[in-house]
C-alpha positions as CSV (number, residue, x, y, z in Angstrom):
1,X,0.0,0.0,0.0
2,X,3.0,2.3,-0.3
3,X,1.9,5.7,-1.5
4,X,-1.8,5.2,-0.7
5,X,-3.2,8.2,1.2
6,X,-5.9,7.1,3.7
7,X,-8.2,9.3,5.8
8,X,-9.9,7.7,8.8
9,X,-12.7,9.5,10.6
10,X,-12.8,8.6,14.3
11,X,-10.1,8.2,17.0
12,X,-11.9,5.7,19.2
13,X,-11.1,2.0,19.0
14,X,-11.6,1.0,15.4
15,X,-9.9,4.2,13.9
16,X,-6.5,3.9,15.6
17,X,-6.6,0.1,15.2
18,X,-7.1,0.5,11.5
19,X,-4.4,3.2,11.4
20,X,-2.0,0.8,13.0
21,X,-2.4,-1.9,10.4
22,X,-2.6,0.4,7.4
23,X,0.7,2.1,8.5
24,X,2.2,-1.4,8.8
25,X,1.3,-2.1,5.2
26,X,2.9,1.2,4.0
27,X,-0.1,3.6,3.7
28,X,0.1,7.3,4.6
29,X,-2.5,7.6,7.3
30,X,-4.4,10.6,8.7
31,X,-6.9,10.3,11.5
32,X,-9.5,13.0,12.0
33,X,-11.5,13.3,15.3
34,X,-14.2,15.9,16.2
35,X,-13.2,15.9,19.9
36,X,-10.5,18.4,20.8
37,X,-8.3,15.6,22.3
38,X,-8.2,11.9,23.0
39,X,-11.3,10.7,24.8
40,X,-9.7,9.1,27.9
41,X,-12.9,8.3,29.8
42,X,-15.6,5.8,29.0
43,X,-17.0,2.5,30.0
44,X,-15.4,-0.8,30.6
45,X,-15.1,-2.9,27.4
46,X,-14.4,-6.6,26.7
47,X,-11.8,-8.1,24.4
48,X,-12.8,-11.6,23.5
49,X,-11.6,-14.6,21.5
50,X,-10.2,-13.5,18.1
51,X,-10.1,-9.9,19.3
52,X,-7.4,-11.0,21.8
53,X,-5.6,-12.6,18.8
54,X,-5.5,-9.3,17.0
55,X,-4.0,-7.6,20.0
56,X,-1.4,-10.3,20.2
57,X,-0.5,-10.0,16.5
58,X,-0.2,-6.3,16.9
59,X,2.4,-6.8,19.7
60,X,0.1,-5.1,22.3
61,X,-0.8,-8.0,24.5
62,X,1.5,-7.0,27.3
63,X,0.3,-3.3,27.3
64,X,-3.3,-4.4,27.4
65,X,-2.7,-7.0,30.2
66,X,-1.0,-4.3,32.3
67,X,-3.9,-1.9,31.8
68,X,-6.8,-4.3,32.3
69,X,-9.1,-3.6,35.2
70,X,-8.5,-6.8,37.1
71,X,-12.2,-7.5,37.5
72,X,-12.4,-11.1,38.8
73,X,-16.1,-11.8,38.3
74,X,-19.7,-10.7,38.7
75,X,-22.5,-11.4,41.2
76,X,-26.2,-10.8,40.9
77,X,-27.6,-9.4,44.1
78,X,-31.0,-9.0,45.6
79,X,-32.6,-5.8,47.0
80,X,-30.7,-6.3,50.3
81,X,-27.3,-6.7,48.6
82,X,-27.1,-10.5,49.1
83,X,-25.2,-12.3,46.3
84,X,-27.2,-15.2,45.0
85,X,-25.4,-16.1,41.8
86,X,-21.8,-15.4,40.7
87,X,-19.5,-16.1,37.8
88,X,-15.8,-15.7,37.6
89,X,-13.9,-14.1,34.8
90,X,-11.2,-16.9,34.6
91,X,-13.8,-19.5,33.6
92,X,-15.0,-20.4,30.2
93,X,-11.6,-19.7,28.6
94,X,-11.9,-16.1,29.4
95,X,-14.9,-15.7,27.1
96,X,-17.8,-16.2,29.5
97,X,-20.3,-13.7,30.9
98,X,-17.4,-11.7,32.3
99,X,-14.5,-11.5,29.9
100,X,-11.1,-12.2,31.3
101,X,-9.7,-9.2,29.3
102,X,-11.7,-6.1,30.4
103,X,-10.2,-2.6,30.1
104,X,-11.4,0.9,30.3
105,X,-12.2,2.3,26.9
106,X,-9.9,5.3,27.4
107,X,-7.0,3.0,28.4
108,X,-7.3,1.1,25.1
109,X,-7.6,4.3,23.2
110,X,-4.3,5.4,24.7
111,X,-2.6,2.1,23.9
112,X,-3.7,2.2,20.3
113,X,-2.9,5.9,19.8
114,X,0.6,5.5,21.3
115,X,1.2,2.5,19.0
116,X,0.4,4.6,15.9
117,X,2.6,7.5,16.9
118,X,4.3,8.8,14.7
119,X,3.1,6.4,12.0
120,X,-0.2,8.2,11.7
121,X,-1.1,11.9,11.7
122,X,-3.9,12.9,14.1
123,X,-6.1,15.9,13.5
124,X,-8.3,16.7,16.5
125,X,-11.1,19.2,16.8
126,X,-12.2,18.9,13.2
127,X,-14.7,16.9,11.1
128,X,-15.6,16.0,7.6
129,X,-18.2,18.2,6.0
130,X,-18.4,16.7,2.4
131,X,-17.1,13.8,0.4
132,X,-16.8,13.7,-3.3
133,X,-15.6,10.4,-4.8
134,X,-14.0,11.2,-8.2
135,X,-11.9,9.2,-10.6
136,X,-8.7,10.6,-9.1
137,X,-9.7,10.0,-5.5
138,X,-12.0,11.2,-2.7
139,X,-12.0,15.0,-2.4
140,X,-12.7,15.9,1.2
141,X,-14.0,19.1,2.6
142,X,-13.4,19.7,6.3
143,X,-15.0,22.0,8.8
144,X,-11.7,23.8,9.6
145,X,-8.8,22.3,7.6
146,X,-8.2,23.0,3.9
147,X,-9.7,20.6,1.4
148,X,-7.6,17.5,0.5
149,X,-7.7,14.5,-1.7
150,X,-7.3,10.9,-0.5
151,X,-7.1,7.5,-2.2
152,X,-9.3,6.0,0.6
153,X,-11.7,7.4,3.2
154,X,-12.9,5.2,6.1
155,X,-15.6,6.1,8.6
156,X,-14.7,4.7,12.1
157,X,-16.8,7.3,13.8
158,X,-19.3,5.2,15.7
159,X,-23.0,4.4,15.8
160,X,-24.0,7.8,14.6
161,X,-21.3,8.0,11.9
162,X,-21.0,11.2,10.0
163,X,-19.2,9.4,7.1
164,X,-22.0,6.9,6.9
165,X,-24.6,9.7,6.8
166,X,-22.7,11.5,4.0
167,X,-22.4,8.2,2.1
168,X,-25.5,6.3,2.7
169,X,-28.1,8.7,4.1
170,X,-29.9,9.4,7.5
171,X,-29.5,7.2,10.5
172,X,-33.1,6.2,10.8
173,X,-32.9,4.1,7.7
174,X,-29.9,2.1,9.0
175,X,-30.4,1.7,12.8
176,X,-32.2,-1.2,14.3
177,X,-33.5,-0.4,17.8
178,X,-33.2,-3.4,20.2
179,X,-35.6,-2.1,22.9
180,X,-33.1,-1.0,25.5
181,X,-31.2,2.1,26.6
182,X,-27.9,2.0,28.4
183,X,-26.0,4.5,30.5
184,X,-22.5,4.5,32.2
185,X,-20.8,6.9,34.6
186,X,-17.9,6.9,37.0
187,X,-18.6,7.2,40.7
188,X,-16.6,6.8,44.0
189,X,-16.3,3.2,45.3
190,X,-18.8,3.7,48.1
191,X,-19.9,0.0,47.8
192,X,-16.5,-1.3,48.8
193,X,-16.2,-3.6,45.8
194,X,-12.8,-5.1,45.1
195,X,-12.1,-6.4,41.6
196,X,-15.7,-7.4,41.3
197,X,-19.0,-6.4,39.7
198,X,-22.5,-6.4,41.3
199,X,-25.7,-6.3,39.4
200,X,-29.3,-5.7,40.6
201,X,-32.4,-6.1,38.4
202,X,-36.0,-5.4,38.6
203,X,-38.5,-6.0,35.8
204,X,-37.4,-3.9,32.8
205,X,-34.5,-2.2,34.4
206,X,-31.0,-3.1,35.7
207,X,-28.4,-1.2,37.7
208,X,-24.9,-2.2,38.6
209,X,-21.3,-1.2,39.4
210,X,-17.8,-2.6,38.7
211,X,-14.7,-1.6,40.6
212,X,-12.1,0.2,38.5
213,X,-8.9,2.1,38.8
214,X,-7.4,-0.1,41.5
215,X,-10.8,-0.3,43.3
216,X,-10.8,3.4,44.0
217,X,-13.8,4.1,41.8
218,X,-16.9,2.4,40.3
219,X,-18.1,2.2,36.7
220,X,-21.8,2.4,37.4
221,X,-24.3,1.4,34.7
222,X,-28.1,1.5,34.2
223,X,-30.2,-0.2,31.6
224,X,-33.9,0.0,30.9
225,X,-36.3,-1.4,28.4
226,X,-38.1,1.1,26.2
227,X,-39.5,1.8,22.8
228,X,-37.4,4.3,20.9
229,X,-37.8,8.0,21.8
230,X,-36.2,11.2,20.6
231,X,-33.2,12.5,22.6
232,X,-30.4,14.9,21.9
233,X,-27.1,13.1,22.6
234,X,-25.5,16.5,23.3
235,X,-28.0,17.5,26.0
236,X,-26.3,15.8,29.0
237,X,-28.6,17.4,31.5
238,X,-31.7,16.0,29.8
239,X,-30.2,12.5,29.5
240,X,-29.3,12.4,33.2
241,X,-32.9,13.4,34.0
242,X,-34.0,10.4,31.9
243,X,-31.8,8.1,33.9
244,X,-33.1,9.5,37.2
245,X,-36.7,9.2,36.1
246,X,-36.3,5.6,34.8
247,X,-34.4,4.5,37.9
248,X,-36.7,6.1,40.5
249,X,-37.8,3.8,43.2
250,X,-35.2,1.1,42.6
251,X,-33.9,-0.7,45.6
252,X,-30.4,-2.0,46.5
253,X,-27.8,0.8,46.1
254,X,-29.5,2.4,43.0
255,X,-30.0,5.8,44.7
256,X,-26.4,5.9,45.9
257,X,-25.1,5.4,42.4
258,X,-27.6,7.8,40.8
259,X,-26.6,10.5,43.2
260,X,-23.2,10.8,41.6
261,X,-24.5,11.6,38.1
262,X,-24.0,15.4,38.6
263,X,-20.3,15.1,39.6
264,X,-19.2,12.4,37.3
265,X,-16.3,13.3,34.9
266,X,-17.8,11.1,32.2
267,X,-21.3,10.2,31.2
268,X,-22.6,8.0,28.4
269,X,-26.2,7.4,27.3
270,X,-27.6,5.9,24.1
271,X,-30.0,3.4,22.7
272,X,-28.9,-0.1,22.2
273,X,-29.0,-0.2,18.4
274,X,-27.5,-2.1,15.6
275,X,-26.4,-0.8,12.2
276,X,-28.0,-2.7,9.3
277,X,-26.4,-1.8,5.9
278,X,-26.6,-3.7,2.6
279,X,-23.0,-2.7,1.9
280,X,-20.1,-1.4,4.0
281,X,-18.6,0.7,1.2
282,X,-19.3,2.8,-1.8
283,X,-16.4,3.4,-4.2
284,X,-13.4,4.4,-2.3
285,X,-15.4,5.2,0.9
286,X,-15.8,2.5,3.5
287,X,-16.9,1.9,7.1
288,X,-15.5,-0.1,10.0
289,X,-16.5,-0.8,13.6
290,X,-19.8,0.5,14.9
291,X,-20.1,2.8,11.9
292,X,-20.4,-0.3,9.7
293,X,-21.8,-3.1,11.8
294,X,-22.6,-2.0,15.4
295,X,-23.9,-5.1,17.2
296,X,-24.8,-3.0,20.3
297,X,-23.4,-3.4,23.9
298,X,-25.9,-6.3,24.3
299,X,-23.7,-8.4,22.1
300,X,-20.7,-8.2,24.4
301,X,-18.5,-8.2,21.2
302,X,-18.4,-4.5,20.2
303,X,-14.7,-4.0,20.8
304,X,-13.8,-7.5,19.5
305,X,-15.5,-6.9,16.1
306,X,-14.0,-3.4,15.9
307,X,-10.5,-4.8,16.4
308,X,-11.0,-7.8,14.0
309,X,-12.7,-5.5,11.4
310,X,-9.8,-3.1,11.4
311,X,-7.3,-6.0,11.0
312,X,-9.2,-7.6,8.1
313,X,-10.0,-4.3,6.4
314,X,-6.3,-3.2,6.4
315,X,-5.2,-6.7,5.4
316,X,-7.5,-7.0,2.4
317,X,-6.6,-3.5,1.2
318,X,-2.9,-4.5,1.4
319,X,-3.7,-7.7,-0.4
320,X,-5.5,-5.8,-3.2
321,X,-2.2,-4.0,-4.0
322,X,-3.6,-0.6,-4.5
323,X,-7.1,-1.5,-5.8
324,X,-9.0,0.2,-3.0
325,X,-12.5,-0.7,-4.3
326,X,-11.6,-4.4,-4.6
327,X,-10.0,-4.4,-1.1
328,X,-13.1,-2.9,0.4
329,X,-15.3,-5.6,-1.3
330,X,-13.0,-8.4,-0.2
331,X,-13.1,-7.2,3.4
332,X,-16.9,-7.3,3.5
333,X,-17.1,-10.6,1.8
334,X,-14.7,-12.2,4.3
335,X,-16.1,-10.7,7.4
336,X,-19.9,-10.2,7.0
337,X,-20.9,-13.8,7.8
338,X,-19.4,-13.7,11.2
339,X,-20.6,-10.2,11.9
340,X,-24.1,-11.3,11.0
341,X,-23.8,-14.1,13.7
342,X,-22.6,-11.5,16.3
343,X,-25.5,-9.2,15.5
344,X,-28.1,-12.0,15.9
345,X,-26.6,-12.9,19.2
346,X,-26.9,-9.3,20.4
347,X,-30.6,-9.2,19.3
348,X,-31.4,-12.2,21.6
349,X,-29.2,-11.1,24.6
350,X,-31.2,-8.2,25.9
351,X,-33.3,-10.5,28.1
352,X,-30.3,-11.7,29.9
353,X,-29.2,-8.1,30.8
354,X,-32.6,-6.7,31.6
355,X,-35.3,-9.3,32.1
356,X,-38.9,-8.2,31.5
357,X,-40.4,-9.9,34.6
358,X,-39.6,-10.9,38.1
359,X,-39.7,-14.5,36.9
360,X,-37.1,-13.6,34.2
361,X,-34.8,-12.1,36.9
362,X,-35.0,-15.2,39.0
363,X,-34.5,-17.5,35.9
364,X,-31.4,-15.6,34.9
365,X,-29.9,-15.9,38.4
366,X,-30.7,-19.5,38.5
367,X,-29.0,-20.2,35.2
368,X,-25.9,-18.4,36.3
369,X,-25.9,-20.4,39.6
370,X,-26.2,-23.6,37.5
371,X,-23.2,-22.7,35.4
372,X,-21.2,-22.1,38.5
373,X,-22.1,-25.4,40.1
374,X,-22.2,-27.9,37.2
375,X,-18.9,-29.5,36.1
376,X,-19.9,-28.9,32.5
377,X,-21.5,-25.6,33.1
378,X,-19.6,-24.1,30.1
379,X,-22.0,-26.1,27.9
380,X,-24.7,-23.6,28.7
381,X,-22.4,-20.9,27.2
382,X,-21.2,-22.9,24.3
383,X,-22.7,-20.7,21.6
384,X,-21.3,-17.5,23.1
385,X,-17.8,-19.0,23.4
386,X,-17.9,-20.4,19.9
387,X,-19.0,-17.0,18.6
388,X,-16.1,-15.2,20.4
389,X,-13.7,-17.5,18.6
390,X,-15.8,-18.0,15.5
391,X,-13.6,-16.1,13.0
392,X,-10.2,-17.3,11.9
393,X,-7.8,-14.4,11.3
394,X,-6.1,-14.4,7.9
395,X,-2.4,-14.1,7.7
396,X,-1.4,-10.8,6.1
397,X,2.3,-10.7,7.2
398,X,3.5,-11.0,3.6
399,X,2.2,-7.5,2.9
400,X,3.9,-5.8,5.8
401,X,6.3,-2.9,4.9
402,X,7.2,-1.6,8.3
403,X,6.5,-2.2,12.0
404,X,5.4,0.8,14.0
């Protein structure tokens, strides 16, 4: 790919991961990000199965292991805080309900960003305004920077991708609502959790917390079932009001966690949605990660498919030897069958996170307790474990030009 000029929109997970591999194959990479600097906050994320293999091939396994949260497992608790079902992270080959490799999103962003420095140029505080795919390349108009031409433009800019909107149209034609909303925020560790997660559910809503940052803080989370409703993702105050309203009256430690919404340094709220596109590219413009195939947090594989997607996209582009359009098509052809399976899993997993009824809450806890007690309890999670390891990474080492 020597001489190929690539522009990536989005400096989250998929964007820097793609920049890493494209630079290794010789491309000249620029990453643009609308935020003024790296987004160092964010929720806990899992790296499972073949996603861990990508991290290993990139030579970043040690850095990720050092930065992982150290969460040893999860317990479901009742209204009085009594644990009645638990699962450990070191079971099920590290790919069970609690992944063995869990890391704060901001920590993984830092690792990937550092791994691409100085191989990729980062442009923060700007965004793409227009894309014009011509015979000589993609002409890009930015909000602030001068216009430039690129051989390849990739949207790695998340669920509400601007590149996807410019290329394929409005979000509402591409997003599949899964009937849930999810929020995360950081709070002091007033629950005294140590390397552990506790989760409490009532019909249609779930609240929980996981110890992070050497047990000094909690990553609190709240989920509720709902039909889609309009919300402004930039109106943090209104979104916090939604969380308070939907969590009102919950027992356990819900009020204690909700009380920290106002002073949290980071707050996330969005619908659990999936991206459904007939194609992941058009001409020299493509998509990767949530922008292309978001499976929603309910899948438990969002970071994994972003890492694998970036690896395969860069590899197929390198394999295509400069034929960007052919590389984009080959990437989709190779990866889409597995992505479809991950999305189907996410569609059916909402009931496990936030059951509809009291009976559903009890059933979930009973199944987790059964997994813990049975010698062959991993059979109950066979499909999830197979899914995490259900894609075989191709070998693209023959196309490497440099090692960042």
